[in-house]
C-alpha positions, 0 to 999 in steps of 0.5 A: 519472513520474521527477519525482514519485517522492515518496519523502519525502511525506505520504500520504492513503488512501481506501477505496471500491468499483469503481462509485465508482472509475468515477465518480471517473475520469470526473471526474478526466479533465481534471485528471490524466494516467494512466500508460501502459506498453506500452499498459497503464494497469493494472499488476500488482504483488505484495508480500512483507512480512517481519516478526519471528516475533512480528509486531512490525511488525504489532503496532506498527502495530495499536497506533497507534504513529506511528513504525513501519516495514515491510520488504517486497519488491515486484515490478512483475510486467509488467517483472519488476523487484523492489525491497527496500524499507524504509518508515518513517512518523514521528510527523509522519505523513510517509512515507520510503522507501528501496529497492534493486533485487534478484533474487527475493524472498529478503532473504538475502545480503551486499548486502541485509544492507548495505542493511538494516543501517543502516535496519532497526529489527529484528534482520535475521536474525529477519525471515521472510516473513509475508504476500504480496499481489497487486493491480492498480494505476492511477497518476495524476499531476496536471497540476501534477506535485505529486501522485501518486495510486495506485489499487489493485484486485483485492487478494488475500492469502496468509498464510505463517503460517496458510496462509490466503488472502483476496480483496478484489477489489471493494475499491478503495484510493486513496492521494494522495501529496504533498510536503506539503499541496499543493492536490489537485484530487482531494480535491474530487472525492472529497468530492463522491462522499462518499469520505472519508479512511480508513486502510487498511494492506494489510499489517495488514488482510491479516494480520488477515483471514488470521490469526484468532489475531492481535491485531486489535481496533483493526482490526475497525471498518476491516474492518466498514467495508470489508464495508459498502462491498461490501454497499452497492454489491453 
């Protein structure tokens, strides 16, 4: 795994359902390795997203700006490791991520400020917890070790501003992470299953689902698409 961290990469996302995931994993068996840690092939994650009081990071993404940023603390639940991360996407749709190990989810403190100060586009002192999610992740690596695939299931949310919770436990988010447009065996398999690229920001979708007052007109079609998938495979 250390050889395919891909901290500077091109991401392609797909949204599907559990029955389709089962079919995809059977098809991918001969072309991909599956990460296993202490006998477990599905790992628990939780992420706390920070934003400004005006939800500037959410609004920037919602409005379709190609240059955008997320600040989050992500914990790998099984190991207890937590990282403070700054994730940028530039106008060429390339993702760059930087992170440091932290204890807990609080971003206060001199070391965390030193990390955030040169990277964060926003006033660090205004950042506050906005949304938390929980999910399970399966990770695949192609046998050429040029691509990593994350498969997220059992997604749940809690919104700190509204206090509302939401679960999308039948939704599956697949993300191909490649160093450029290298060949991907999985792309052909996804096409065969009629699973097409579909943007899905866990932060933005979760915010829209748990905050009825936030601007979300550009996300309504994505949310309707998710509900249609669930109804189709129910």
